N, C-alpha and C positions, 0 to 999 in steps of 0.2 A: 531348465531353471529350477532351483530347489523351491520347496514350498515357502521357506523362510524368505527368499528373495522375492517370490511372487507376492507374499503378503505385504512386504515393504513397497513393492512396485504399485500395489493398489493404493497405497498411501501417498504416492508421488515420488518414491525413490527412483533416481535416475543415475546415469553414469557420472553426472556432475557431482553427486554426493558420494557415490561409491568410490570415486577416485580419491576421496579424502579419508576413507576409512576402510581398513581390511580386517576382517575378523581373524585372519591368520596372524596378523601383527598384534591384535589386541584380543586374545582368546577369552579374557574375563570381562569383555565389554560387549555392548550391543547398541544398535541404532534405534532411536525412537523419534516420533514426530509429535510436536506440541499441537494438540487438537483443541485445547481450551485454556484460557488464562483467567485465573481468579486472584483474589488478593492474597499474595504470599504462596500460592500454589499453582502448579501447572498440571493439567491432565495430559498424559502422553499415551500414545498407542504404538505398538511394535508388532512383532510377529505373533499375532494371535492373542494379545493381551492389552489391557488398559490399566492405568494406575495413576494416582496422584503423587507428585513429587514436589520437593521444595523448588521455588522459582530461582533461588540464588545459585550462581555458578562460582566456582573458586576463581579468584583473581579477576572478577568482572567488575572493574572499577567504573568504566564509562557506561552510559545508558545503552549504547549500541552493542556492548558486549554481553548484554543480558538477553535471555530468550523471550520470544513473543510467539503468538499463534502462527503456525506454519513452519516454524524452525525445526531443524533436525539436530538432535543432541546425541552425544555418545554418553551412555550411562553404564554403571556397573551391572554386570549380567545378573547378579543375585541381589545386590543392595539397591539397585536403581539410583544410586547416588550420581548426580550430574557431574560429568567430567570435562566435557568439551562441547563447544558450539561449532557446528560445521559452517563453513563459508556459505553465504546466501546467494541464491541465483537472482533474487530481487528483494527489495525492502521498501515498504511504505512507512514513512515517518512524518511527523508534523510537530510544530510547536504546540506544547500542551495548552489546553484551554485555560483562560484567565490571563493574568498580567505577567506571569512568570516567563522565563526564557528557556525552560527545560524542554528537551526533545522527548516526545512520546512515540514509541514504536507502535505501529498499527498492525502490520502483518508482514510475514516473510514468505518467500518462495511461492508467490502468486504468479500464475501464468497469464491470466486474463482479468481485466477489470471491466465489469458491467457498470457503465455510468447510466443510471436510471433517471429519467425525467418523463414528464407526461405531455401530451399534446393539448395543453391548455395554458392558463396563465402562469403555471409553475415553470414553463419553459423559459430558461434564463441563459442567454448566451455567455454572460460573464461567469456564471457558475460552472457551465460546461467547460469553458476554457481553463478555469482553475483546476477542475478535476483532470483534464487532459494533461496539463502541466505535471500534476502529481503522478499520473500514470507513466508518462514518458521519462520523468526523472528517475522513477523506480525501475525503469526498463521493462515495463509490463505493457502488453497489448491492450489498448482501450477499445471497447465496443459500446457505442451509445445505444441504449435500449429505450425507445419511445413507447410508453404505455398509453392506455386509454385511446388508442387509435380508432377504436370502434365508436367513440363518442363524438367524432369530428369528421368533417369532409376535407380538412386541411392537413391531414397527416403527411402527405407528400411534400407540402411546403415546409413543414417542420423538419422533415428529413433532409431536404435540400439545404436548409439553413445550417443544420448541424454538420453536414458533409463539407461545407465551405470552411469550417474551422481548422481542418487539418487534412492535408493531402492524403488520400487513400484511407480516410477514416471509415470504419465499418459502422453502419447505422441500421438497426433493426426496428421496425414498427410492429406493434402487436397489442393484443388484449391480454393482459397478464393472467386472466382467468382461463384463457383458452389453452388447453393442453397441446393441441395440434400446433398452434401458433408459437407457443413457447418451445416446441420441439425444434424450431429453427435455430435455437441457441445451443443445440446439442453438440455441434462441432467443437465447442469449447468446454464441454462438460463430460468428456469421456473418461474412462478409467485412468487414474493417476493424475488427472488434470485438476488444478485448483483455480477457482474463480472467486473474485471478491466483488462486493456490491457497494456502490456509493450512490447516494441520492438523498434529497430532502424528504421530510415527512409528507405523507399524503400522495406520493407519486405511484404507489402500488408495489413498493419493494417487498413487503410482507406477502402480498398475494403472489408475486412472482416466485418468491422462495417456496411457498406452499406448492405452487404448480410444478416447479422444477424438482422438488423433493418427492412429489407424489401424493402427499397428504399433509394436513396441518400437523399431525403428530410427528411426521418424519422430519419436520424442521427443527426439532430439538437437537441439541448437541448429541454426539454419539455416546456420551456418558450421561445418564439420567440425573435429575436432581437427587441430592442425598440429604441426610439428616443434619448436615451442617448449614442448611439454609441457603445454599447457592441457588441461583435461578439462571437458566441458560440465556434468557433474553437480556440480561444485564451485563453479560461478559462476552467478549469476542470468542467465537467458537466455530469449528468446522462442522458443516452439515453434509450428510451423505446425499448424493443426487441419484435419480433413477438411472442415469446413464453411466454411473460408476465413479463419477468424479466427486469433488468436494467443493462446497460453497462456503465462503466466509462472509457472514453478514457483519456489518460494522456499526453498531448502535452508538449514539452519542458523538457523531462526527460534526458537532457544531463548532463554530469558531475555527474552522480549518484554515491554517496559515501556512504559507510557503516559507521554506528555509533551505538554503543550499540547493536551490532548484534552478540554477543558471542553465544547465543543459536542457532541462525540460522546457524552460521558457524559450530558449533559442529554437527548439524544434517546433513547438506549437505556433510561435510567431516568426517562423522562418522568412515570411514575406517581408516583415518589417526589418529583420536583421539583414536580409539581403539588400534592401534599399539603403540602409544606413551605410553600407560599405561604399556607396557611390556619392555620399555627401562630400561637399568640397572640403569641409573641415573635419578632422578626425574626432574633435571634441564637440561636434554639433549637438545642440540640445533639441533640435527638430522643432524649434519654436518659430523664429523668424529670420534665421541666418540665411545669407545669400548662398545659393547652390545646394540647398537642402533637398535631397532626393525624395525624402518622405513627404515633405510638404508639396513637392511637385506632383507626386503620385496622388495626393489628396485632391489637388487642384484639377488634375486630369480625370478624376473620378475612378481611379484604379485602386484606391484604398479608402475605406470608410474612416472618417475621423474618430468615430466611436471605438474602433478597434485600436487605434493608437492610444486613446485615453485608457482603455482597459489594459493595454500592454504597460503603459507608464505606471498604473496603479499596482499591478502585480510585480513589476520590476522593483518598484520602491519598497514594497512589502518584503520581498525576498532579500533585498539589500539590507534592510533594517534588521530582520531576524537573523540573517547570516552573520552580520557584524556582531550581534549580541552573542551568538554562539561562539564565534571566534574569541571574543573577549572572555567568555566563560571558560573556554578551553585553556586560554593563556593563564587565567587565574588558577585553574586547577593544576596546571603544570608548575606554576610558581609555588603553590602550596605544597605540592608533592616534593619539590626540590628542598623546600625549607624543612619538611618533616624528615627527609633523608639526612640532611645536614645535622639536625638535632640528634637523631639516633646515632649517627657516626660519632658525634662529640661525646655522647653518653657511654659509648663502648670504648673510647680512647682511654688507656690505662692511666694517663697522667691526670685525668679528671676524676678518678676513683678515690 
């Protein structure tokens, strides 16, 4: 393998991406990965270099056509002008914070999501389910990391509760300050691997980042602050890990909302989905209809009513946000059609 390919492989370059780009076909172009996102700028890294480039791509009309942290781009070899966004292996997105309906891209091409919570009052089943839906919808492996296990005798109980949320779910309990304990996460942090971190404030995320990266200083983005006033803790950025991989911390993940997450919901709540197939009526609301398999499972003690309530809440949220997105896309298409019609009329000789 050439040194060029080796450098890209350290950044996470795989056959999935190389199949979309050949330097033989595009001799004046090169592949780079977005390692940090700032307002109007992207920091990218390639074969032995880092640089800031504009965040805008040509012909990127929709939000999902625009690059985010973790993306791979094709840029001009000398100009570094963005040319093309490579197809993503995974993508985290959410409805933007606030009352709008815009989609915000969080991170692309993540291999593993560390869902971080602590073995205390912060442990919240509904929040964990929400994060698991997000991970499965994105096509990313979730690993629940239970911190502050050293401060309780009930860590095993917390772990059992978490494992019940999704068949085969991996759950790790640890003290985030313990280097040896955190080393148990190394299987997902090797060279070329990218992990993301999700969790509420106060659960030990920053401590875990410091431990995985080796020191507090190492948790800064791979490009240091510059005289433009950027600060790496306020923007999404990749951090180098001791094991050779990359970690993406995601500050500001408040108001996390589901949208277009039907597949993720079906996977995390597969027990409810499977039961619903056996209801007598296809349009069963699972309230009080005769022959409701879900209510029968609750009555038999095989399904917790609180889980059904949480599923209803997330399903309703996803339906609302997804419908809003569909309506917005329809408006965008209609507006684009109108603009094209106006341009066509203006170029018609009979109107000159």
